[in-house]
C-alpha positions as CSV (number, residue, x, y, z in Angstrom):
1,X,-9.4,-222.9,68.4
2,X,-9.1,-220.4,65.6
3,X,-6.9,-221.6,62.7
4,X,-5.2,-218.2,62.6
5,X,-4.3,-218.4,66.2
6,X,-2.8,-221.9,65.7
7,X,-0.8,-220.5,62.8
8,X,0.5,-217.6,64.9
9,X,1.5,-219.9,67.7
10,X,3.4,-222.2,65.2
11,X,5.2,-219.1,63.6
12,X,6.2,-217.9,67.0
13,X,7.6,-221.3,67.9
14,X,9.6,-221.4,64.6
15,X,10.8,-217.8,65.2
16,X,12.0,-218.8,68.7
17,X,14.2,-221.6,67.3
18,X,15.6,-219.5,64.4
19,X,16.5,-216.7,66.8
20,X,19.3,-218.9,68.1
21,X,21.3,-217.8,65.0
22,X,21.2,-214.2,66.3
23,X,22.9,-215.1,69.6
24,X,26.6,-214.2,69.8
25,X,27.6,-217.7,71.2
26,X,25.0,-220.2,70.1
27,X,26.8,-223.3,71.3
28,X,27.2,-221.8,74.8
29,X,23.5,-220.8,74.7
30,X,22.4,-224.3,73.8
31,X,24.7,-226.0,76.3
32,X,23.5,-223.7,79.1
33,X,19.9,-224.3,78.1
34,X,20.4,-228.1,78.3
35,X,22.1,-227.6,81.7
36,X,19.2,-225.6,83.0
37,X,16.7,-228.3,81.9
38,X,18.9,-231.0,83.6
39,X,18.8,-228.9,86.8
40,X,15.0,-228.7,86.5
41,X,14.8,-232.5,86.1
42,X,17.2,-233.1,89.0
43,X,15.1,-230.8,91.3
44,X,11.9,-232.7,90.5
45,X,13.6,-236.1,90.9
46,X,15.2,-235.1,94.2
47,X,11.8,-234.0,95.5
48,X,10.5,-237.5,94.9
49,X,12.9,-238.7,97.6
50,X,11.6,-236.2,100.1
51,X,8.2,-237.8,100.4
52,X,7.9,-241.5,101.3
53,X,4.9,-242.0,99.1
54,X,6.9,-240.9,95.9
55,X,10.4,-242.2,96.7
56,X,10.0,-245.3,94.5
57,X,9.3,-243.1,91.4
58,X,12.0,-243.0,88.8
59,X,13.2,-241.3,85.6
60,X,10.1,-241.6,83.5
61,X,7.9,-240.2,86.2
62,X,10.2,-237.3,86.7
63,X,10.3,-236.5,83.0
64,X,6.5,-236.7,82.9
65,X,6.2,-234.3,85.8
66,X,8.7,-231.9,84.1
67,X,6.8,-232.0,80.8
68,X,3.3,-231.5,82.3
69,X,4.7,-228.8,84.7
70,X,6.3,-227.0,81.8
71,X,3.1,-227.1,79.8
72,X,1.1,-225.9,82.8
73,X,3.4,-222.9,83.2
74,X,3.1,-222.0,79.5
75,X,-0.7,-222.0,79.5
76,X,-1.2,-220.3,82.8
77,X,-1.6,-216.5,82.4
78,X,0.6,-214.3,84.4
């Protein structure tokens, strides 16, 4: 990977976090963001109980599925 591309990705990441200061209600924004991620986790964990093969999986497996699923969505174009 090109070092300039990595630098641009890192700067975009930092700009995304610092943009929270520009939001009118940053505490509400952060709380709702956390709530959304909790709902994502709950949806994945609930789906584990729908299939007999995965009903024994727990918290760490659901977090792993959430992290890898999020990364996949980020790198998939479109």
